[in-house]
Every structure is written in structure tokens, then in C-alpha cells.
C-alpha positions as protocol buffer text, in pm:
chain_id: "A"
residue {
  index: 1
  type: MET
  ca { x: 26 y: 9 z: 15 }
}
residue {
  index: 2
  type: GLY
  ca { x: 100 y: 365 z: -99 }
}
residue {
  index: 3
  type: LYS
  ca { x: 258 y: 601 z: 141 }
}
residue {
  index: 4
  type: GLU
  ca { x: -89 y: 851 z: 246 }
}
residue {
  index: 5
  type: THR
  ca { x: -15 y: 1197 z: 187 }
}
residue {
  index: 6
  type: ARG
  ca { x: 58 y: 1434 z: 449 }
}
residue {
  index: 7
  type: SER
  ca { x: 34 y: 1810 z: 460 }
}
residue {
  index: 8
  type: VAL
  ca { x: 153 y: 2017 z: 767 }
}
residue {
  index: 9
  type: ILE
  ca { x: 141 y: 2384 z: 806 }
}
residue {
  index: 10
  type: ILE
  ca { x: 407 y: 2518 z: 1017 }
}
residue {
  index: 11
  type: ALA
  ca { x: 345 y: 2906 z: 1053 }
}
residue {
  index: 12
  type: GLY
  ca { x: 480 y: 3143 z: 1312 }
}
residue {
  index: 13
  type: VAL
  ca { x: 656 y: 3502 z: 1352 }
}
residue {
  index: 14
  type: GLY
  ca { x: 978 y: 3624 z: 1169 }
}
residue {
  index: 15
  type: GLY
  ca { x: 1251 y: 3545 z: 1345 }
}
residue {
  index: 16
  type: GLN
  ca { x: 1179 y: 3174 z: 1494 }
}
residue {
  index: 17
  type: GLY
  ca { x: 1326 y: 2976 z: 1291 }
}
residue {
  index: 18
  type: ILE
  ca { x: 1014 y: 2851 z: 1081 }
}
residue {
  index: 19
  type: LEU
  ca { x: 1224 y: 2839 z: 794 }
}
residue {
  index: 20
  type: LEU
  ca { x: 1517 y: 2553 z: 964 }
}
residue {
  index: 21
  type: ALA
  ca { x: 1155 y: 2352 z: 1059 }
}
residue {
  index: 22
  type: SER
  ca { x: 1029 y: 2332 z: 740 }
}
residue {
  index: 23
  type: ASN
  ca { x: 1340 y: 2232 z: 594 }
}
residue {
  index: 24
  type: LEU
  ca { x: 1426 y: 1999 z: 845 }
}
residue {
  index: 25
  type: LEU
  ca { x: 1098 y: 1813 z: 791 }
}
residue {
  index: 26
  type: SER
  ca { x: 1153 y: 1815 z: 440 }
}
residue {
  index: 27
  type: GLU
  ca { x: 1425 y: 1666 z: 450 }
}
residue {
  index: 28
  type: ALA
  ca { x: 1390 y: 1370 z: 679 }
}
residue {
  index: 29
  type: ALA
  ca { x: 1103 y: 1322 z: 510 }
}
residue {
  index: 30
  type: MET
  ca { x: 1293 y: 1268 z: 191 }
}
residue {
  index: 31
  type: GLU
  ca { x: 1489 y: 1094 z: 355 }
}
residue {
  index: 32
  type: ALA
  ca { x: 1247 y: 841 z: 435 }
}
residue {
  index: 33
  type: GLY
  ca { x: 1106 y: 753 z: 88 }
}
residue {
  index: 34
  type: TYR
  ca { x: 870 y: 1046 z: 45 }
}
residue {
  index: 35
  type: ASP
  ca { x: 794 y: 1272 z: -270 }
}
residue {
  index: 36
  type: VAL
  ca { x: 804 y: 1641 z: -106 }
}
residue {
  index: 37
  type: LYS
  ca { x: 685 y: 2010 z: -205 }
}
residue {
  index: 38
  type: LYS
  ca { x: 714 y: 2307 z: -9 }
}
residue {
  index: 39
  type: SER
  ca { x: 636 y: 2598 z: -15 }
}
residue {
  index: 40
  type: GLU
  ca { x: 727 y: 2891 z: 208 }
}
residue {
  index: 41
  type: ILE
  ca { x: 536 y: 3258 z: 231 }
}
residue {
  index: 42
  type: HIS
  ca { x: 689 y: 3527 z: 384 }
}
residue {
  index: 43
  type: GLY
  ca { x: 521 y: 3831 z: 545 }
}
residue {
  index: 44
  type: MET
  ca { x: 736 y: 4103 z: 682 }
}
residue {
  index: 45
  type: SER
  ca { x: 948 y: 3831 z: 781 }
}
residue {
  index: 46
  type: GLN
  ca { x: 1223 y: 4064 z: 882 }
}
residue {
  index: 47
  type: ARG
  ca { x: 995 y: 4276 z: 1127 }
}
residue {
  index: 48
  type: GLY
  ca { x: 807 y: 3998 z: 1317 }
}
residue {
  index: 49
  type: GLY
  ca { x: 611 y: 3952 z: 1050 }
}
residue {
  index: 50
  type: ASP
  ca { x: 343 y: 3579 z: 997 }
}
residue {
  index: 51
  type: VAL
  ca { x: 589 y: 3382 z: 804 }
}
residue {
  index: 52
  type: ILE
  ca { x: 422 y: 2995 z: 715 }
}
residue {
  index: 53
  type: SER
  ca { x: 592 y: 2727 z: 538 }
}
residue {
  index: 54
  type: THR
  ca { x: 367 y: 2461 z: 377 }
}
residue {
  index: 55
  type: VAL
  ca { x: 543 y: 2083 z: 371 }
}
residue {
  index: 56
  type: ARG
  ca { x: 303 y: 1803 z: 216 }
}
residue {
  index: 57
  type: PHE
  ca { x: 484 y: 1460 z: 181 }
}
residue {
  index: 58
  type: GLY
  ca { x: 348 y: 1115 z: -27 }
}
residue {
  index: 59
  type: ASP
  ca { x: 413 y: 857 z: -313 }
}
residue {
  index: 60
  type: LYS
  ca { x: 352 y: 1110 z: -549 }
}
residue {
  index: 61
  type: VAL
  ca { x: 292 y: 1504 z: -456 }
}
residue {
  index: 62
  type: TYR
  ca { x: 233 y: 1756 z: -722 }
}
residue {
  index: 63
  type: SER
  ca { x: 149 y: 2061 z: -500 }
}
residue {
  index: 64
  type: PRO
  ca { x: 315 y: 2209 z: -191 }
}
residue {
  index: 65
  type: ILE
  ca { x: -10 y: 2373 z: -165 }
}
residue {
  index: 66
  type: VAL
  ca { x: -217 y: 2367 z: 158 }
}
residue {
  index: 67
  type: GLY
  ca { x: -652 y: 2461 z: 95 }
}
residue {
  index: 68
  type: LEU
  ca { x: -867 y: 2525 z: 359 }
}
residue {
  index: 69
  type: ALA
  ca { x: -942 y: 2254 z: 545 }
}
residue {
  index: 70
  type: GLY
  ca { x: -639 y: 2045 z: 437 }
}
residue {
  index: 71
  type: ALA
  ca { x: -396 y: 2019 z: 633 }
}
residue {
  index: 72
  type: ASP
  ca { x: -347 y: 1725 z: 861 }
}
residue {
  index: 73
  type: VAL
  ca { x: -85 y: 1897 z: 1116 }
}
residue {
  index: 74
  type: ILE
  ca { x: -40 y: 2257 z: 1201 }
}
residue {
  index: 75
  type: LEU
  ca { x: 261 y: 2392 z: 1385 }
}
residue {
  index: 76
  type: ALA
  ca { x: 194 y: 2674 z: 1545 }
}
residue {
  index: 77
  type: PHE
  ca { x: 515 y: 2887 z: 1677 }
}
residue {
  index: 78
  type: GLU
  ca { x: 278 y: 3200 z: 1816 }
}
residue {
  index: 79
  type: LYS
  ca { x: -42 y: 3178 z: 1985 }
}
residue {
  index: 80
  type: LEU
  ca { x: -216 y: 3413 z: 1747 }
}
residue {
  index: 81
  type: GLU
  ca { x: -96 y: 3239 z: 1456 }
}
residue {
  index: 82
  type: ALA
  ca { x: -237 y: 2946 z: 1522 }
}
residue {
  index: 83
  type: LEU
  ca { x: -544 y: 3118 z: 1555 }
}
residue {
  index: 84
  type: ARG
  ca { x: -494 y: 3278 z: 1164 }
}
residue {
  index: 85
  type: ASN
  ca { x: -414 y: 2907 z: 1004 }
}
residue {
  index: 86
  type: LEU
  ca { x: -740 y: 2778 z: 1223 }
}
residue {
  index: 87
  type: PRO
  ca { x: -936 y: 2760 z: 889 }
}
residue {
  index: 88
  type: TYR
  ca { x: -677 y: 2567 z: 723 }
}
residue {
  index: 89
  type: LEU
  ca { x: -654 y: 2230 z: 948 }
}
residue {
  index: 90
  type: LYS
  ca { x: -901 y: 1913 z: 873 }
}
residue {
  index: 91
  type: LYS
  ca { x: -1167 y: 1853 z: 1048 }
}
residue {
  index: 92
  type: GLU
  ca { x: -1037 y: 1588 z: 1241 }
}
residue {
  index: 93
  type: GLY
  ca { x: -700 y: 1742 z: 1200 }
}
residue {
  index: 94
  type: THR
  ca { x: -425 y: 1861 z: 1485 }
}
residue {
  index: 95
  type: ILE
  ca { x: -312 y: 2140 z: 1578 }
}
residue {
  index: 96
  type: ILE
  ca { x: 48 y: 2215 z: 1782 }
}
residue {
  index: 97
  type: VAL
  ca { x: 112 y: 2545 z: 1965 }
}
residue {
  index: 98
  type: ASN
  ca { x: 341 y: 2653 z: 2148 }
}
residue {
  index: 99
  type: ASP
  ca { x: 209 y: 2906 z: 2453 }
}
residue {
  index: 100
  type: TYR
  ca { x: 388 y: 3168 z: 2360 }
}
residue {
  index: 101
  type: ARG
  ca { x: 233 y: 3555 z: 2257 }
}
residue {
  index: 102
  type: ILE
  ca { x: 498 y: 3808 z: 2017 }
}
residue {
  index: 103
  type: ASP
  ca { x: 274 y: 4117 z: 1932 }
}
residue {
  index: 104
  type: PRO
  ca { x: 159 y: 4197 z: 1610 }
}
residue {
  index: 105
  type: LEU
  ca { x: 290 y: 4520 z: 1484 }
}
residue {
  index: 106
  type: PRO
  ca { x: -150 y: 4655 z: 1498 }
}
residue {
  index: 107
  type: VAL
  ca { x: -159 y: 4550 z: 1867 }
}
residue {
  index: 108
  type: ALA
  ca { x: 215 y: 4614 z: 1996 }
}
residue {
  index: 109
  type: SER
  ca { x: 131 y: 5036 z: 1835 }
}
residue {
  index: 110
  type: GLY
  ca { x: -231 y: 4990 z: 1995 }
}
residue {
  index: 111
  type: TYR
  ca { x: -446 y: 5007 z: 1694 }
}
residue {
  index: 112
  type: MET
  ca { x: -633 y: 4633 z: 1776 }
}
residue {
  index: 113
  type: GLU
  ca { x: -550 y: 4426 z: 2110 }
}
residue {
  index: 114
  type: TYR
  ca { x: -458 y: 4062 z: 2123 }
}
residue {
  index: 115
  type: PRO
  ca { x: -724 y: 3739 z: 2139 }
}
residue {
  index: 116
  type: GLU
  ca { x: -768 y: 3652 z: 2494 }
}
residue {
  index: 117
  type: ASN
  ca { x: -850 y: 3266 z: 2568 }
}
residue {
  index: 118
  type: THR
  ca { x: -664 y: 3155 z: 2228 }
}
residue {
  index: 119
  type: ILE
  ca { x: -575 y: 2839 z: 2308 }
}
residue {
  index: 120
  type: GLU
  ca { x: -897 y: 2756 z: 2498 }
}
residue {
  index: 121
  type: TYR
  ca { x: -1099 y: 2869 z: 2167 }
}
residue {
  index: 122
  type: LEU
  ca { x: -902 y: 2621 z: 1986 }
}
residue {
  index: 123
  type: LYS
  ca { x: -914 y: 2359 z: 2270 }
}
residue {
  index: 124
  type: GLU
  ca { x: -1270 y: 2394 z: 2246 }
}
residue {
  index: 125
  type: ARG
  ca { x: -1272 y: 2335 z: 1801 }
}
residue {
  index: 126
  type: VAL
  ca { x: -1004 y: 2065 z: 1734 }
}
residue {
  index: 127
  type: LYS
  ca { x: -757 y: 1854 z: 1924 }
}
residue {
  index: 128
  type: THR
  ca { x: -465 y: 2050 z: 2001 }
}
residue {
  index: 129
  type: ILE
  ca { x: -127 y: 1983 z: 2177 }
}
residue {
  index: 130
  type: VAL
  ca { x: -28 y: 2296 z: 2382 }
}
residue {
  index: 131
  type: LEU
  ca { x: 347 y: 2306 z: 2515 }
}
residue {
  index: 132
  type: ASP
  ca { x: 570 y: 2568 z: 2640 }
}
residue {
  index: 133
  type: ALA
  ca { x: 833 y: 2530 z: 2362 }
}
residue {
  index: 134
  type: LYS
  ca { x: 1056 y: 2792 z: 2522 }
}
residue {
  index: 135
  type: GLU
  ca { x: 1067 y: 2656 z: 2865 }
}
residue {
  index: 136
  type: LEU
  ca { x: 1228 y: 2299 z: 2712 }
}
residue {
  index: 137
  type: ALA
  ca { x: 1413 y: 2534 z: 2511 }
}
residue {
  index: 138
  type: LEU
  ca { x: 1576 y: 2631 z: 2801 }
}
residue {
  index: 139
  type: LYS
  ca { x: 1609 y: 2316 z: 2928 }
}
residue {
  index: 140
  type: ALA
  ca { x: 1767 y: 2183 z: 2639 }
}
residue {
  index: 141
  type: GLY
  ca { x: 2075 y: 2477 z: 2671 }
}
residue {
  index: 142
  type: ASN
  ca { x: 2011 y: 2714 z: 2429 }
}
residue {
  index: 143
  type: ILE
  ca { x: 1669 y: 2929 z: 2356 }
}
residue {
  index: 144
  type: ARG
  ca { x: 1662 y: 2850 z: 1961 }
}
residue {
  index: 145
  type: THR
  ca { x: 1604 y: 2523 z: 2001 }
}
residue {
  index: 146
  type: MET
  ca { x: 1237 y: 2639 z: 1989 }
}
residue {
  index: 147
  type: ASN
  ca { x: 1129 y: 2521 z: 1692 }
}
residue {
  index: 148
  type: VAL
  ca { x: 1344 y: 2178 z: 1735 }
}
residue {
  index: 149
  type: VAL
  ca { x: 1131 y: 2135 z: 2035 }
}
residue {
  index: 150
  type: LEU
  ca { x: 814 y: 2188 z: 1857 }
}
residue {
  index: 151
  type: LEU
  ca { x: 919 y: 1946 z: 1518 }
}
residue {
  index: 152
  type: GLY
  ca { x: 954 y: 1679 z: 1837 }
}
residue {
  index: 153
  type: VAL
  ca { x: 603 y: 1732 z: 1908 }
}
residue {
  index: 154
  type: LEU
  ca { x: 528 y: 1701 z: 1584 }
}
residue {
  index: 155
  type: SER
  ca { x: 743 y: 1444 z: 1438 }
}
residue {
  index: 156
  type: LYS
  ca { x: 567 y: 1160 z: 1677 }
}
residue {
  index: 157
  type: SER
  ca { x: 257 y: 1162 z: 1460 }
}
residue {
  index: 158
  type: LEU
  ca { x: 467 y: 1182 z: 1122 }
}
residue {
  index: 159
  type: ASP
  ca { x: 582 y: 788 z: 984 }
}
residue {
  index: 160
  type: ILE
  ca { x: 900 y: 870 z: 983 }
}
residue {
  index: 161
  type: PRO
  ca { x: 1162 y: 688 z: 1164 }
}
residue {
  index: 162
  type: GLU
  ca { x: 1327 y: 885 z: 1508 }
}
residue {
  index: 163
  type: ASP
  ca { x: 1716 y: 822 z: 1393 }
}
residue {
  index: 164
  type: ILE
  ca { x: 1607 y: 1059 z: 1027 }
}
residue {
  index: 165
  type: TRP
  ca { x: 1525 y: 1285 z: 1221 }
}
residue {
  index: 166
  type: LEU
  ca { x: 1847 y: 1284 z: 1487 }
}
residue {
  index: 167
  type: LYS
  ca { x: 2038 y: 1224 z: 1137 }
}
residue {
  index: 168
  type: VAL
  ca { x: 1891 y: 1548 z: 991 }
}
residue {
  index: 169
  type: ILE
  ca { x: 1935 y: 1798 z: 1278 }
}
residue {
  index: 170
  type: GLU
  ca { x: 2331 y: 1654 z: 1259 }
}
residue {
  index: 171
  type: ARG
  ca { x: 2349 y: 1781 z: 896 }
}
residue {
  index: 172
  type: ARG
  ca { x: 2150 y: 2062 z: 925 }
}
residue {
  index: 173
  type: VAL
  ca { x: 2217 y: 2245 z: 1249 }
}
residue {
  index: 174
  type: PRO
  ca { x: 2563 y: 2450 z: 1329 }
}
residue {
  index: 175
  type: PRO
  ca { x: 2805 y: 2188 z: 1487 }
}
residue {
  index: 176
  type: LYS
  ca { x: 2780 y: 2383 z: 1869 }
}
residue {
  index: 177
  type: ALA
  ca { x: 2443 y: 2334 z: 1861 }
}
residue {
  index: 178
  type: ILE
  ca { x: 2372 y: 2015 z: 1752 }
}
residue {
  index: 179
  type: GLU
  ca { x: 2368 y: 1888 z: 2153 }
}
residue {
  index: 180
  type: ALA
  ca { x: 2099 y: 2135 z: 2242 }
}
residue {
  index: 181
  type: ASN
  ca { x: 1890 y: 2066 z: 1947 }
}
residue {
  index: 182
  type: LYS
  ca { x: 1878 y: 1682 z: 1979 }
}
residue {
  index: 183
  type: ILE
  ca { x: 1827 y: 1752 z: 2349 }
}
residue {
  index: 184
  type: ALA
  ca { x: 1518 y: 2031 z: 2238 }
}
residue {
  index: 185
  type: PHE
  ca { x: 1431 y: 1727 z: 1930 }
}
residue {
  index: 186
  type: ARG
  ca { x: 1361 y: 1462 z: 2240 }
}
residue {
  index: 187
  type: LEU
  ca { x: 1235 y: 1695 z: 2495 }
}
residue {
  index: 188
  type: GLY
  ca { x: 927 y: 1791 z: 2188 }
}
residue {
  index: 189
  type: ARG
  ca { x: 892 y: 1389 z: 2155 }
}
residue {
  index: 190
  type: GLU
  ca { x: 798 y: 1304 z: 2517 }
}
residue {
  index: 191
  type: VAL
  ca { x: 576 y: 1603 z: 2541 }
}
residue {
  index: 192
  type: ALA
  ca { x: 403 y: 1428 z: 2241 }
}
residue {
  index: 193
  type: GLU
  ca { x: 416 y: 1101 z: 2413 }
}
residue {
  index: 194
  type: ASN
  ca { x: 229 y: 1196 z: 2743 }
}
residue {
  index: 195
  type: ALA
  ca { x: -35 y: 1425 z: 2529 }
}
residue {
  index: 196
  type: GLU
  ca { x: -79 y: 1032 z: 2348 }
}
residue {
  index: 197
  type: LEU
  ca { x: -48 y: 1149 z: 1984 }
}
């Protein structure tokens, strides 16, 4: 039987490591024998704007585009980005959300309010896994590994062996950060195990 196509949206804010995360996911999926398509949409990423990357993989994938209600998983690096991308999640899909707030420009400049109760809103509507990736990244020894913590959570729901993920992390992150990234990845996997993803 063929490999079912999986569609993942990775969403966050510029500077959170979304593009590295989508590159690691794409490479791990290719290494596991999948056909992979990836796309990236940058808002004002260098100014804290939204960044979205879509990764689709399966036996044969023709497009990286994920339409409305088309994503199996949304990996949200920030709460508001989880909310913003919710319409793209399948009814039976899962949203993995970092309980982390970065005020977008309209909120920071006082024109808009940051939505309250974002996590509760998500939990009432879809299968939601919430974690504090910053706390786990600090536990791993490097705050910049938040993206890899989140990938670790995601990895438990994908049919890609752990050793492939670790090999790709070794290949793609700077040598001095390899160990912290591996720890971060495993801490994320533990979150998923406890959430029974």
C-alpha cells in the first residue's frame, strides 16, 4: 500500500526558525522515501511579521499548496498564528501550539487588542496540543531550539523514524548547537508521548 499524503503547515513569526524547521521536515521526509513539496510565504518576516511554510509529502505529491481544511497538522510557533491558520486544518486534524505570545504591529502600536483565551478557543474546536517550547528549549540549553522542540512534538505523528530526524538535525544545524538541538527534539517527542499524539 502506498504512503498517504500528509500536509503540514508551519506558522509563526519572523525570526522563530520556521524556515529551518520546514527544511528539517522536508529533508527528513525525503530521507524516509517520500516525494516532498514545500512552499514558503514570508510576510514582513524581518519585522516580526508572519511566516508560513507548507510541506506536503507522500508517494507522489504534485503541489505544495494546502487549501482550506487541507492540513493534517498545523505547527504553530505562536498563539495568534495558530488562530490565523485554523481554517486550513482538517476537521480531524491536530494543532500543535506553542503557548507563546508575540504582539503583531497593530497590537504593539495600540490599534488592536491581542485576542484573549486563544488556547481555550482552539481546544473547544479541534484536537490541540499545547506546550511551552521556550521552557523546553531553555532546558535543552539553547533558547534558539524552540523550533526543534516543536518539530519533536510533530515528529511523533509522522511516519518518519527518529534516527532519520536526528541524522538530519546533525547535518543541518551548526556543530556547536547539535547536542542542544537533539535534546530539544527529544523533549518535544516526550510532550507528544504524554499527549498521546
